[in-house]
C-alpha positions as CSV (number, residue, x, y, z in Angstrom):
1,M,13.8,5.5,14.1
2,I,14.8,8.2,11.9
3,I,16.4,11.2,13.6
4,A,16.2,14.4,11.6
5,P,16.9,18.0,12.7
6,I,14.0,20.3,12.9
7,H,14.5,24.0,13.3
8,I,11.9,25.9,15.3
9,D,12.5,29.6,15.1
10,T,10.7,30.3,18.5
11,P,9.3,27.8,21.1
12,V,6.0,29.5,21.4
13,C,3.8,31.8,19.1
14,T,0.5,33.7,19.5
15,V,-2.7,32.5,17.9
16,E,-2.6,35.0,15.2
17,S,1.1,33.7,14.2
18,F,0.0,30.1,14.3
19,S,-2.9,30.8,12.1
20,E,-0.6,32.6,9.5
21,R,1.7,29.8,9.8
22,T,-0.7,27.1,9.0
23,G,-3.3,28.6,7.0
24,L,-6.0,28.0,9.6
25,T,-8.4,30.6,10.5
26,Q,-7.8,32.1,14.1
27,R,-11.3,30.9,15.0
28,T,-10.2,27.4,14.1
29,V,-7.2,27.6,15.9
30,E,-9.0,29.0,18.9
31,N,-11.5,26.0,18.8
32,Y,-8.5,23.5,18.6
33,V,-7.0,25.1,21.4
34,R,-10.1,24.9,23.3
35,A,-10.6,21.2,22.5
36,G,-6.9,20.4,23.4
37,R,-5.9,19.6,19.9
38,I,-3.1,22.5,20.1
39,P,-0.9,22.6,23.3
40,I,-0.6,25.9,24.9
41,M,1.7,27.3,27.6
42,P,0.2,27.6,31.2
43,K,-1.7,31.0,31.9
44,Q,-1.6,33.0,35.1
45,G,-4.7,34.6,34.5
46,R,-7.8,34.8,32.1
47,A,-6.5,38.2,30.6
48,E,-3.0,36.8,29.8
49,K,-2.4,36.2,25.9
50,V,-2.6,32.4,24.7
51,L,0.9,31.2,23.7
52,I,0.9,28.0,21.5
53,N,3.8,25.5,22.5
54,L,5.3,24.7,19.1
55,V,7.8,22.5,20.5
56,L,5.1,20.3,22.2
57,Y,3.1,20.5,19.0
58,T,5.9,19.3,16.9
59,Q,6.7,16.4,19.3
60,Q,3.1,15.3,19.0
61,A,3.1,15.6,15.2
62,M,6.2,13.5,15.0
63,N,4.7,10.8,17.3
64,Q,1.6,10.3,15.3
65,P,0.9,6.5,14.5
66,G,1.5,5.4,11.0
67,L,4.6,7.7,10.4
68,E,7.1,5.0,10.0
69,P,9.6,5.5,7.3
70,V,8.6,4.2,4.1
71,P,11.3,2.2,2.3
72,A,12.8,3.7,-1.0
73,P,11.5,2.1,-4.1
74,V,13.7,-0.3,-5.7
75,R,14.5,0.9,-9.2
76,R,15.9,-1.3,-12.0
77,P,18.6,0.1,-14.2
78,K,17.3,1.3,-17.6
79,V,18.0,-0.9,-20.2
80,S,17.7,0.0,-23.9
81,R,15.6,-2.2,-26.2
82,K,18.9,-3.2,-28.1
83,Q,20.5,-4.3,-24.9
84,R,17.4,-6.3,-24.0
85,D,17.0,-8.1,-27.5
86,E,20.8,-8.9,-27.4
87,S,20.4,-10.6,-23.9
88,H,17.6,-12.8,-25.2
89,V,19.8,-14.2,-27.9
């Protein structure tokens, strides 16, 4: 497991702000919220503004299957043609 620091400037944001941050349209964000794909803070009433829970959204993104760390590629040291030719003698 890799532990990496993540900075979230605010734990919640509005639909409008989330739309700007992600590049999704506001309608798409609203549809994703309605479908449960984007977590929101509990609301007290229908007129209350929707606040997207960025902390939970980040946790969900980090727990996606298939996000295991990829091993770094093994690189061979560069060898000049002259060095290669000399080693085969």
